LUMPA-898700 format. One line per 3 residues: for each residue x, y, z of C-alpha. Coordinates in steps of 0.5 Angstrom, whole numbers. Layout:
BEGIN
X:Y:Z  ...
//
This chain:
BEGIN
119:-39:203  116:-35:209  119:-34:214
119:-38:220  115:-35:226  120:-34:232
115:-38:238  115:-43:232  123:-43:233
123:-42:240  118:-49:240  123:-53:236
129:-50:240  126:-52:247  124:-60:245
132:-60:244  134:-67:248  140:-63:251
139:-58:257  144:-54:255  141:-52:248
134:-51:251  138:-46:256  141:-42:251
135:-42:248  131:-39:254  137:-34:255
135:-31:248  128:-29:251  129:-22:250
132:-22:244  126:-27:241  121:-21:245
125:-16:241  124:-19:234  116:-20:236
114:-14:239  110:-11:245  104:-14:243
106:-21:241  110:-22:247  104:-20:251
99:-25:247  104:-31:244  111:-31:248
108:-30:255  102:-35:254  107:-39:251
112:-40:257  106:-40:262  104:-47:258
111:-50:257  114:-49:264  115:-57:264
122:-57:264  129:-58:268  130:-53:274
136:-50:271  132:-48:265  126:-46:269
131:-42:273  134:-38:267  127:-37:265
125:-33:272  131:-29:272  130:-27:264
123:-25:265  125:-19:270  127:-16:265
121:-16:260  117:-9:263  120:-5:257
119:-11:252  111:-12:254  110:-4:253
112:-1:259  109:-1:266  102:-1:263
103:-8:261  108:-11:266  102:-14:270
102:-20:263  109:-22:266  106:-25:272
102:-31:270  109:-35:268  112:-32:275
106:-34:279  107:-42:275  114:-42:277
113:-39:284  109:-46:285  115:-50:284
118:-55:289  125:-53:288  127:-48:292
132:-44:288  127:-43:282  122:-41:287
127:-36:290  129:-33:283  121:-33:281
119:-29:287  125:-24:287  123:-23:279
116:-22:282  118:-16:286  122:-13:281
115:-13:276  112:-11:282  116:-4:283
115:-3:275  107:-3:276  102:2:277
99:2:284  92:0:281  95:-6:278
98:-8:284  91:-8:287  88:-11:282
93:-16:280  99:-17:285  95:-17:291
90:-23:288  97:-26:286  100:-27:293
93:-29:295  92:-35:291  99:-37:293
98:-37:300  92:-41:299  95:-46:295
94:-54:297  102:-55:297  107:-51:301
111:-49:296  107:-43:294  105:-41:300
113:-41:302  113:-36:296  108:-32:298
111:-30:304  117:-27:300  111:-23:296
108:-19:301  113:-13:303  114:-10:296
106:-9:295  105:-7:302  109:-1:301
105:1:294  99:0:297  93:3:301
91:1:307  85:-3:305  90:-7:301
95:-7:306  90:-10:311  89:-15:306
97:-17:305  97:-17:313  91:-22:314
95:-26:308  102:-26:312  98:-27:319
95:-34:316  102:-36:313  106:-35:320
100:-40:323  101:-44:317  101:-52:319
107:-53:315  114:-51:318  117:-49:311
111:-44:311  113:-41:318  121:-41:316
119:-37:310  114:-32:314  120:-31:320
125:-29:314  120:-24:311  118:-20:318
124:-16:318  122:-14:311  115:-12:312
117:-8:318  120:-2:315  113:0:312
109:-1:317  107:4:322  109:3:329
101:2:332  100:-3:327  107:-7:329
105:-6:336  97:-9:335  98:-14:329
106:-15:328  109:-16:334  104:-21:336
106:-25:330  114:-25:332  112:-26:339
108:-33:336  114:-35:332  120:-33:336
116:-39:341  115:-43:335  117:-51:337
122:-51:331  128:-48:332  130:-46:325
123:-42:326  125:-39:332  132:-36:329
129:-33:324  125:-29:327  130:-27:332
134:-23:326  127:-18:326  128:-16:333
132:-10:332  127:-8:327  121:-9:331
126:-5:337  126:1:332  118:1:331
116:0:338  121:4:342  118:10:338
112:9:342  115:8:348  114:-1:348
121:-4:346  121:-7:352  117:-12:350
121:-14:344  128:-14:349  124:-18:353
123:-23:348  130:-23:346  132:-25:353
127:-30:353  131:-32:346  137:-32:349
135:-37:354  133:-42:349  134:-49:349
137:-49:342  144:-46:342  142:-44:335
137:-39:338  141:-36:342  147:-35:337
142:-32:333  141:-27:339  148:-25:340
149:-24:332  142:-19:333  146:-15:339
149:-9:334  143:-8:330  139:-8:337
143:-4:341  143:2:335  135:1:337
135:3:344  137:9:348  144:9:352
140:7:358  136:2:356  143:-1:352
146:-1:359  141:-3:363  137:-9:359
142:-11:353  149:-11:356  146:-16:361
144:-20:355  151:-20:352  154:-22:358
149:-28:359  151:-30:352  159:-29:354
158:-34:359  154:-39:355  155:-47:356
156:-47:349  162:-45:345  159:-43:339
155:-38:342  161:-36:347  164:-34:340
159:-30:337  158:-26:343  165:-25:343
165:-22:336  160:-17:338  164:-14:344
168:-9:339  161:-6:337  158:-6:344
157:2:345  159:4:339  154:10:339
156:13:347  161:19:348  168:16:349
168:16:357  161:13:357  163:8:353
170:6:357  166:6:364  161:1:360
167:-4:359  171:-3:365  165:-4:369
162:-10:365  166:-14:361  174:-13:364
174:-19:368  169:-23:363  175:-22:358
180:-24:363  177:-30:365  176:-32:357
183:-31:356  185:-35:362  181:-42:360
185:-46:357  180:-52:356  180:-55:349
173:-53:349  174:-46:349  179:-46:344
176:-42:339  172:-37:344  179:-35:346
181:-35:338  175:-30:338  178:-26:343
185:-26:340  182:-23:334  177:-17:337
181:-15:343  187:-11:340  180:-7:337
178:-6:345  183:-2:346  180:4:343
174:4:348  179:2:354  183:9:352
191:9:353  192:8:361  186:3:362
189:-1:356  196:-2:358  193:-3:366
188:-8:363  189:-11:356  196:-12:355
197:-17:361  191:-21:357  195:-20:350
201:-22:353  197:-28:356  194:-30:349
201:-29:346  203:-35:350  197:-39:349
197:-46:347  192:-46:341  196:-43:335
190:-40:332  190:-36:338  197:-33:338
196:-32:330  190:-28:331  193:-24:336
200:-22:332  196:-21:326  192:-15:329
197:-12:334  198:-6:329  191:-3:331
195:-2:339  199:3:336  194:9:335
192:8:342  198:6:346  204:8:341
210:4:339  214:6:345  209:2:349
209:-3:344  216:-5:344  217:-5:352
211:-9:353  209:-14:347  215:-14:343
220:-19:347  213:-24:347  213:-23:340
220:-25:339  220:-31:343  214:-33:338
220:-32:332  221:-40:332  214:-42:333
213:-49:331  206:-47:327  210:-44:320
203:-39:320  204:-36:327  211:-34:324
208:-31:317  204:-27:321  209:-24:325
213:-23:319  208:-19:316  208:-14:322
215:-13:321  215:-6:318  210:-4:324
215:-7:329  220:-3:326  216:4:326
215:2:334  222:0:337  227:4:332
234:3:329  238:1:334  233:-3:338
231:-7:332  238:-9:330  238:-12:338
232:-15:338  229:-17:331  234:-17:326
237:-24:329  230:-26:328  229:-23:321
235:-27:319  233:-33:321  226:-32:317
231:-31:311  233:-38:312  226:-41:315
225:-48:312  218:-46:309  218:-42:303
212:-38:305  216:-35:310  222:-33:307
218:-30:301  214:-26:306  220:-23:309
223:-22:303  217:-18:301  217:-14:308
225:-12:307  223:-6:302  218:-3:308
224:-4:313  228:1:309  223:6:309
222:5:316  229:5:318  232:10:313
238:9:308  243:9:313  241:3:317
240:-1:310  247:1:308  250:-1:316
246:-7:317  241:-10:312  246:-10:305
252:-13:309  248:-19:311  244:-20:305
251:-20:302  253:-25:307  247:-29:306
248:-29:298  255:-32:299  253:-38:304
255:-46:303  247:-47:303  244:-46:296
238:-44:298  240:-39:302  244:-37:296
238:-36:293  234:-32:298  239:-27:298
239:-26:290  231:-25:291  232:-21:297
237:-16:293  232:-16:287  226:-14:292
230:-8:296  234:-5:290  228:0:289
229:3:295  237:3:296  241:8:294
245:9:288  252:9:291  250:2:295
247:-1:289  253:0:286  258:-1:291
255:-7:295  249:-10:291  251:-11:284
258:-14:286  255:-19:290  250:-21:284
255:-21:279  259:-27:283  253:-31:283
254:-31:276  259:-36:276  256:-41:281
256:-48:281  248:-49:281  245:-48:275
239:-46:278  242:-40:282  245:-38:275
239:-37:271  236:-33:277  242:-29:277
240:-27:269  233:-26:271  235:-21:277
240:-18:272  234:-17:267  229:-14:272
233:-9:275  238:-7:270  234:0:270
237:1:277  244:1:275  248:7:272
249:6:264  257:5:265  256:-1:270
251:-4:265  256:-3:259  262:-5:263
259:-11:268  251:-13:267  253:-13:259
259:-18:259  256:-22:265  249:-24:261
254:-25:255  257:-30:259  251:-33:261
248:-33:255  253:-38:253  252:-42:259
252:-50:258  245:-51:261  239:-49:257
235:-46:262  241:-41:264  242:-39:256
234:-38:255  234:-33:261  240:-30:260
238:-28:252  231:-26:254  235:-22:260
239:-18:254  233:-16:250
//
């Protein structure tokens, strides 16, 4: 019996009613191409795929993805153009995900094609898509300009620019939107002169489009335009367009301006930043829409990042100090998320403000935010407080902020309590052992008895860090006696917490403390009336017995495990027997 041709097998598999089976067949296209060989892949498989693409979108997507790997399977770069026809057909599909993948694969193929084939095959393909009757292929064409543009001669580039110009003027908003999104990819490969004469007018047109979705995508190209046009002294026209966009009737466009600010400032000299871009950001920080103000606040730590430290400090003190204070003090519910954004970035502003100005201007604002009625604001401040230590020092944090932080120990929002718990080693390093005992140790013990498991568990996990910060003598004198007392409490949950605290800290305690205090406290719980306590004793002993010396294991640990292994409760018996191994 003659062998069945691979194409015939593929035809049969692609006629299967089950979509998943057809999908699996498509994912084997590379294997089929290898079996066919380079010539038959070009002459039979690719034409077959071009003619048989009427299928589910999921299958089409898989075909588009697989074809990106076909360059070596068709005979290398010299034959890469033979992969374009099925991909061109996929770029015509209505489903956007399929089109995007086809465009992505076509760009990969373009990178592998010889320059002459880009001119003779790829550019005409883009032209056909750009002049198709329906909008879908025209939208695909927008994503196929940049890659050939960087590989072709000036004559071909001129053709591509004309194609792109037509797409920017397309009557369908979806095509103009795709063109606006592609603009920033084309700019790095254009000369400043071409950008000024041909591309900037397209940007100016798109940024004034009647569709806000087009305008906001056009704004994202502004930083690349600034880079190009500033090199020939014409960057001012781009900033003028950005200023107009910062007053756009759509908050989404104004939001896009805020998001473009960091890249835009990197493209301009310091004087232009101070004179033109900073006022633009200030306008956005005062925007009537909270969403825009929020995104503008997120840009604050990036302002003037490339400036000398002294110049950056002056920039902030001159332009932003009053504004930051006003935002922090606006407790209107509509401003909640703006303050939440500020509370997350304000510790990062300590670096540009410097030590003295941080103490003068930022610390009072941070103290205000720690008392904010919106829980997320308090949470963000606490979680970023460690960022202040390198700037103002731990002693200043201890004096200025720890009292406010301690007042949040019983915050009604458990996530705020959890955020403070996670900063415990930082606070310990700031205040030292004596101040920690006086101010924070009572708070730590309250968290070990917290009603929320996540708070108790996180506190236990921070204990080793506290021992490392404050030392073993502190642990022996302060921490271990309190854990021992906790493990003897009447409350079942507190006794269990004490056990887990010993398990967490035993690795950082000294041997004498383990032998004298820790082991006896754990063994006392081996006869606890609650089975859950007893089987946790077995688990803890099994996990930390390597921390005990051999004599303690022989004389104390082993007899306790033997006793628990004979317990009437099956769970206690199971964990004790496992710990014995």
